[in-house]
C-alpha positions as a printed NumPy array, in Angstrom:
array([[107.918, 111.919, 112.175],
       [111.584, 111.837, 110.912],
       [112.338, 111.746, 107.204],
       [111.176, 108.228, 105.663],
       [112.541, 106.881, 102.122],
       [111.088, 104.811,  99.957],
       [112.069, 103.255,  96.524],
       [109.569, 101.765,  94.324],
       [111.125,  99.802,  91.459],
       [109.708,  97.564,  88.829],
       [109.31 ,  97.55 ,  85.435],
       [107.331,  99.664,  82.464],
       [103.574,  99.5  ,  82.246],
       [103.231,  97.936,  85.789],
       [101.745, 101.067,  87.45 ],
       [104.676, 102.289,  89.448],
       [104.16 , 106.107,  88.782],
       [100.727, 105.289,  89.702],
       [101.963, 104.109,  92.48 ],
       [104.461, 107.018,  93.104],
       [101.575, 109.31 ,  92.931],
       [ 99.341, 107.75 ,  95.655],
       [102.115, 107.335,  98.415],
       [103.023, 110.967,  97.481],
       [ 99.112, 112.816,  97.497],
       [ 98.914, 110.663, 100.811],
       [101.894, 111.824, 102.385],
       [100.646, 115.405, 100.898],
       [ 97.379, 115.336, 103.062],
       [ 98.941, 113.93 , 105.393],
       [100.457, 116.906, 106.118],
       [103.974, 116.464, 105.493],
       [106.462, 117.473, 103.235],
       [107.082, 115.313, 100.018],
       [109.712, 114.96 ,  97.301],
       [109.636, 112.287,  94.077],
       [112.059, 111.551,  91.233],
       [111.538, 109.192,  88.644],
       [115.139, 107.496,  87.316],
       [114.189, 105.094,  84.762],
       [116.164, 104.372,  81.135],
       [113.955, 102.553,  79.656],
       [109.946, 102.678,  81.113],
       [108.356, 101.666,  77.9  ],
       [106.922,  98.177,  78.812],
       [109.277,  96.179,  80.453],
       [111.46 ,  98.896,  80.482],
       [113.606,  99.044,  84.028],
       [112.003, 101.707,  85.839],
       [112.907, 102.889,  89.759],
       [111.169, 105.903,  91.375],
       [112.794, 107.876,  94.452],
       [110.208, 109.095,  97.59 ],
       [110.733, 110.749, 100.336],
       [108.294, 112.4  , 103.296],
       [108.218, 114.146, 106.18 ],
       [109.113, 117.158, 108.085],
       [110.901, 119.257, 105.652],
       [112.175, 117.373, 102.975],
       [115.469, 119.244, 100.767],
       [115.736, 116.192,  98.439],
       [114.353, 114.177,  96.477],
       [117.084, 111.505,  96.126],
       [116.456, 108.379,  98.458],
       [120.879, 107.869, 100.066],
       [119.412, 104.468, 102.211],
       [115.689, 103.557, 101.904],
       [113.253, 102.277, 105.033],
       [111.115, 100.975, 102.67 ],
       [111.433,  99.169,  99.058],
       [108.164,  98.546,  96.799],
       [109.431,  96.036,  94.573],
       [106.844,  95.309,  91.646],
       [109.171,  92.541,  89.983],
       [111.826,  90.24 ,  91.359],
       [114.791,  91.05 ,  90.051],
       [114.091,  95.039,  90.019],
       [114.158,  94.231,  93.782],
       [117.988,  93.458,  93.539],
       [118.456,  96.373,  91.565],
       [118.083,  98.519,  93.933],
       [120.096,  97.298,  96.644],
       [122.911, 100.163,  97.137],
       [119.859, 101.908,  98.532],
       [119.443,  98.927, 101.344],
       [120.197,  98.298, 104.72 ],
       [119.769,  95.969, 107.541],
       [117.332,  98.268, 108.172],
       [115.202,  98.461, 104.978],
       [112.103,  96.491, 104.643],
       [111.487,  95.414, 101.368],
       [108.266,  94.346, 100.232],
       [108.485,  92.353,  96.972],
       [105.984,  91.336,  94.509],
       [106.471,  88.064,  93.622],
       [106.223,  87.975,  90.125],
       [109.249,  88.427,  87.392],
       [109.063,  90.069,  83.64 ],
       [109.542,  87.102,  81.172],
       [112.711,  88.334,  80.007],
       [114.88 ,  88.458,  83.004],
       [117.684,  86.748,  81.038],
       [119.86 ,  84.181,  82.011],
       [118.423,  83.989,  85.762],
       [115.605,  81.527,  86.831],
       [112.977,  82.887,  89.159],
       [114.609,  80.472,  91.95 ],
       [117.756,  81.915,  91.196],
       [116.326,  85.402,  91.679],
       [114.728,  84.295,  94.673],
       [117.809,  82.684,  96.113],
       [119.804,  86.044,  95.803],
       [116.995,  88.185,  97.502],
       [117.39 ,  85.812, 100.291],
       [121.563,  85.414, 100.134],
       [121.999,  89.485,  99.647],
       [118.955,  91.565, 101.16 ],
       [119.414,  91.988, 104.647],
       [116.591,  93.581, 106.094],
       [113.293,  92.112, 106.45 ],
       [111.86 ,  90.804, 102.97 ],
       [108.476,  89.57 , 102.078],
       [107.83 ,  87.826,  99.317],
       [104.357,  88.056,  97.698],
       [102.078,  87.039,  94.653],
       [100.493,  90.288,  93.862],
       [100.371,  89.674,  90.763],
       [ 98.836,  86.619,  90.519],
       [ 96.408,  87.268,  93.626],
       [ 95.186,  90.427,  91.694],
       [ 94.256,  88.723,  88.639],
       [ 92.885,  85.958,  90.199],
       [ 90.756,  88.102,  92.697],
       [ 90.155,  91.048,  89.908],
       [ 90.765,  90.171,  87.252],
       [ 93.975,  92.534,  86.255],
       [ 97.546,  92.305,  87.263],
       [ 98.327,  95.526,  87.087],
       [ 96.912,  97.22 ,  90.543],
       [ 99.375,  94.346,  92.508],
       [101.347,  98.177,  93.391],
       [ 98.679,  99.55 ,  94.811],
       [ 97.572,  96.107,  96.466],
       [101.474,  96.241,  98.647],
       [101.279,  99.191,  99.066],
       [ 97.877,  98.477, 101.425],
       [ 99.868,  95.257, 102.482],
       [102.446,  98.29 , 103.834],
       [ 99.726, 100.45 , 104.692],
       [ 97.301,  98.032, 106.608],
       [100.566,  96.16 , 108.436],
       [101.955,  99.325, 109.574],
       [105.361,  99.556, 107.205],
       [104.715, 103.274, 106.261],
       [103.58 , 105.955, 108.017],
       [100.084, 106.712, 106.731],
       [ 97.058, 106.509, 107.642],
       [ 94.607, 103.551, 105.31 ],
       [ 91.73 , 106.331, 104.982],
       [ 94.108, 108.658, 103.733],
       [ 95.537, 106.018, 100.985],
       [ 91.35 , 106.272,  99.8  ],
       [ 91.774, 109.702, 100.051],
       [ 94.336, 109.986,  97.775],
       [ 93.932, 106.669,  96.042],
       [ 90.257, 108.91 ,  95.097],
       [ 92.384, 111.744,  93.694],
       [ 94.895, 110.481,  92.115],
       [ 93.491, 107.534,  89.921],
       [ 91.163, 107.768,  87.101],
       [ 87.228, 107.396,  87.367],
       [ 87.11 , 104.153,  85.104],
       [ 90.027, 102.533,  86.877],
       [ 88.871, 103.964,  90.806],
       [ 86.642, 100.532,  92.068],
       [ 89.534,  98.422,  91.698],
       [ 92.082,  99.905,  92.942],
       [ 90.454, 100.692,  95.793],
       [ 89.441,  97.053,  96.069],
       [ 93.131,  95.945,  95.732],
       [ 94.354,  98.337,  98.14 ],
       [ 91.182,  97.139, 100.63 ],
       [ 91.664,  93.222,  99.704],
       [ 95.551,  93.891, 102.045],
       [ 93.526,  94.472, 105.019],
       [ 92.988,  90.844, 105.26 ],
       [ 96.812,  89.709, 105.17 ],
       [ 96.285,  88.817, 101.19 ]])
């Protein structure tokens, strides 16, 4: 397998680091070399957070230059990672806007996403869906991972990802994370 590069972006408190750990563990369980790096300034709740993940036969550096896949847990944060993308990059974006996005409205941000993101883009209301179906939106990242896995956007096997979730997620949160992942199989 060639090297597959992923960037995860979002804000502190959205479960981004858990998502990173699940993807990294999944790659490891599939026998791939994997390297990760967290790039964040204000990772407290609401601060901008980025994580880079590279997987493949042999990985020498954790930092992504051009992403194959961007998973963004927040609308504005998807725009912050544009320098790591090109026309082949797929964007999987949670239609969630942190309340303090400054002068941009949610519609302004969506217009900018449409204008500046050149690759395939999927805007999915994962936070709303997870809040409605599972009672918690913090699992929206795992739900987006399920969407990526079940739609062939990331080279990971569903059964391996479930094993990784069981290994990474604390027991008290395991059931809801598995449900969030599996609900994506139906295209939700």
